[in-house]
N, C-alpha and C positions, 0 to 999 in steps of 0.2 A: 480069777486073775483076769483072764482071755474076754470073760463077758465083760468086765470093768473097761478094758480099752476097746472094746467093739462099740461099748455103749457112748464111749466118749468122743471115739470118732463119727459116731453118729450124730450125735449134738453139736460138734464141730461142722460137720456138713448142714446141719440144720441152721445153724449161726449163720454160715457164710452164705446159704439161701436168703435168709431175711436184710443180710448187710446188702447182697446185689440189688433186691426188691427195691429197699431203702433208697438206695442211689440211683436208681432209674428212675423212681418217682420225685427225687431231686432236680435231676437232670431235666425233666419232663416239665415241671414248673419252673425252672427256669430259662427253659425252651419257650414256655408260653409268654414268659413275660418280654423276653426278648422279640418274640413275635409282634406282642401287644405293642410295644415301644417302636416296634418298627411301621407298626401300621398308622401307631400315634403319630410319629414322622414324617412317614409318607403323605399321609393328611395335611400336617401341616406345611409341607414343600409344598404340595399341589394348593393351599389356600392361599399361601403367600404369594404364590405366583399369579393364581387368578388377581389378587391385592393389586399387585404391581401390574399387572394388565389395564385392568381397570386404572391405575395413576396414572399411567403413560398415555394410555388413550384420552384421559381428561387432559393431561398436560398437552400433547399435541394437539387436540382440537382448540386449546384455548390458543397457543400459538398461531394454528393457520386463522384463527378466527381474529385475531391481532394483525395479521400480515394483510388479510381482507380489507380489514378497517383503515390501515395503514394505505393500503393502493386505492382505497375510494376517498381515504381523506385529501390524497394527492390529487384526485381527479376534481375535488371540488374547489382545490385551492387556486388551482389552473382557473377554473373558470372562473374564481372570484377576480384572480387576477386580470382577465379579459375585462370583467365588467366595470371594476377601477379606471380603467384607461380607456373607456367607453366613454360618449360626448350624448349617447342618448338620455334623454329626461324620464324615463319611462322605466326604471328598471325595478320597480316595487316586487314584481312577479316574479322573475329573476331573484332577486334576494330571498324573496319566501321559500323560494323551490330549495335553492344555497341552504338555509336553515333547515329546511326538512330533511335535508341527508343529513346533517349535522346530528338533528336530534335523533334519525335513526343509527347512527354511527355511536352515537352517545348511549342509546340503549343497550346496543350491542356490546358496549366496552361494559356498561353496569353489570349483563350477564356474565362476563368473565369475571368480575371483581366477585360476584358471588360466587361461581364455580372455583375459583383461585383459595377464597376464603374457608368454605366448605372441605376444600382438599387439606387444606395447611392444618384445618382442625382435625380432621380424622388422619390424618398421619402421627399427629403429636397426640392423638388419645386412643390409638387402638393398641399401642406398642408394638407395631409392626414398622417402624421406622425404618426406610431404604437408606442405604448410605447415600448421602449429597442429595435425596431429595429436597430436604429444605432448602438448599442453596438454589436447587432447580426450581424450585417454587419462588423464591427471592428473587430472583431473575427474572422472574414471569412477573411478579408485581412491578419492577422497575419498569420492564417494559410497558405495563398496562398505564403506569402513572406518566410516563413519555408519552404516551398518545393521549391521553386525556389532557393534558396540558396543552399539546399542538392543537387540540379540538379546541379547547377553550380560548387559545388566543386566533385562533382562526374564525372562531364564532365573533369575538370582537372585531376584527377586521370586516367580517361581511354586515355585522350590526351597522358600521360605518357608512356603508356603501352608498347610501340615499346622500349623506352629506358629501361624499369623496365624489359624486355622479355630479350633482349639483354645482360644486366649487368648477369639476373641470368644465362643466356645462355656461357657467359663467365667463371663464378665461377663453374658452375657445370662442363665444360668442363677441367677449369684447374683442379679440383678436378678429375675427368675421367682420367686425365693425369696422376697426379700425384700417382691415384689408380694402373694405367697401369704399370707404373715405378715400384710401390712397389711390385707389384704380379709378374711384369717380374724379379725382383730381388730374391723373395721367390722360384721361378721355376726354376730357372740357378743350374745349376750345373757345375763343373770345372774337366775337366781332362788333362793329361799330358801324353806323351808316350817319354821314354829315355832307354838307357842301365842304367846300376844300376851305373857307374862311372859318367858319363854324369849328371842323376840325382843327385849322392850325391854332386857334384862341384854346380851344381845350389842351394844346399842348399835344397833340398826338401825332401829328407830323408837321414837317418843317421841308424849307426847300434847301438844297444843297447842291454847290458846285455853281455852273454860268459865270456869267460877268456882268458887268454895268451893274454892281452891285445885287447880283443875283436876277435882276430883269429879262435877261436872255441868257438862255441854255440852262438853266436851273432843270434840277430833278427833285421829285416830291418824293422824300423818305419816311421812315416811321420817326417818332422819337426816340432819341437812346432810353430812357426811362418812361415807361408805359404803366398808368395808374389802369387797374383792373377795375375799379367802379365804376369806371365809363363805358365798359364794355359791356354786352348780353353774353352768356355763357350759353353753349351748344355742344349735343355729345358728338365728338369728332368720328367718332365710330361708326356712325350712320348718316347717311345721304341726306342732305337738306335742299329746300327750296325755300328762299330766302325773296319775298317779295318787296318790294322797295315803290313807295309811292313817288314817282318820279324817274329820270333815264340816269342811268348808272353811267358815270365819266371814266371811274379810274377805279382797279382793285389792288391794296396793296397788302402784303408785298406782291411782285408777280406770281402768277402760277402757273405749273405746266401746262401747256396746250393741252386739250382731252380730258383734263381733270372737271370741268366744269363748262357750263354753257349758257348761254344769253338768251331769254325771251323775253317775249311780250314788248316788242320794241325797247329792249335791254331794260326793262323794269321788273325783272326779275332773273334770280342767280339760281341755278339749279346746280348742284355740287353733287357729281356723277363718279368721282372716286376719292371716297371719304378721306381713304389713308393715305394717299398723295396729295390729295388738295391739302390738307392739314398736316404736312410737311413742317410748317411754320402753323404756328399756335395763332398766331392773332390775324385776323383780317379787317382791312379798313375800307369801306365801298364809298366811294366819294363820289355823290349825286352831283347833280346840275342844280341850280337855282337855286331857293330858299332850303329850311329845315324840311325834310320828309318824314314821314311815317314808315314804319317797315314792319312786315311779319313774316314769320319764320314757319314753315312747314315741316315737321322732323320726320324724316325718312324711316323704314323699317330696317 
């Protein structure tokens, strides 16, 4: 009986030892599984972080590139505005320079479009979509589209620069021509030479005042209405030497002393101070005797 109890006790100990050994093996197996899962998870996290870093780098580079394109576009637009308001006739080179800049900006935007397309495709296909990344990429595409549309509009403006410049040139030329005509009219004075009788017949001068029907004490004056076609034009801003074939009897209206001088036995009139002399723009030179010839020498 005692032997049987001893045998049973021995068998129980053996069984307990085997059970502990199996349990230890199971625990070891489970630990190995956990360690493998942890390693896989760590590798996944590291891989995800690397992917995220690559994605955000691409996004940041795209935004930085778009910002540079925007700044450069602003410079081109400012230069184009300056050319549009210019009156220069030769802006072909300037226009080509602006178009070249736009082509370079467009090339940069095209590279960004490829980069964004690759980024979006990669994010959708590799199963690692980051929260909100698709939205971020879509916003990036909107910004790119805005830049492309703005560049297209600016390109159209620059393409039309030659027409605008030509129109501006014509407008300014027309204004200059009109200004020249007005300035010429302002600076033009008129003179006529003749005997007293000739000038009266032409209605240029008349006698005023006096008594005995104007035979005594009358004054010679210019007619109220003068026909410019009977006068010769002259530039009132320059000095002149008016030579008369005969002797000057009188000049009308009376001029300020010192603004002119008589020479050659009163057969020449030298205008010394044009600005003061021509305060009255009409000049009548009355000569003695019959109709006379005259020559004007324009001063500098």
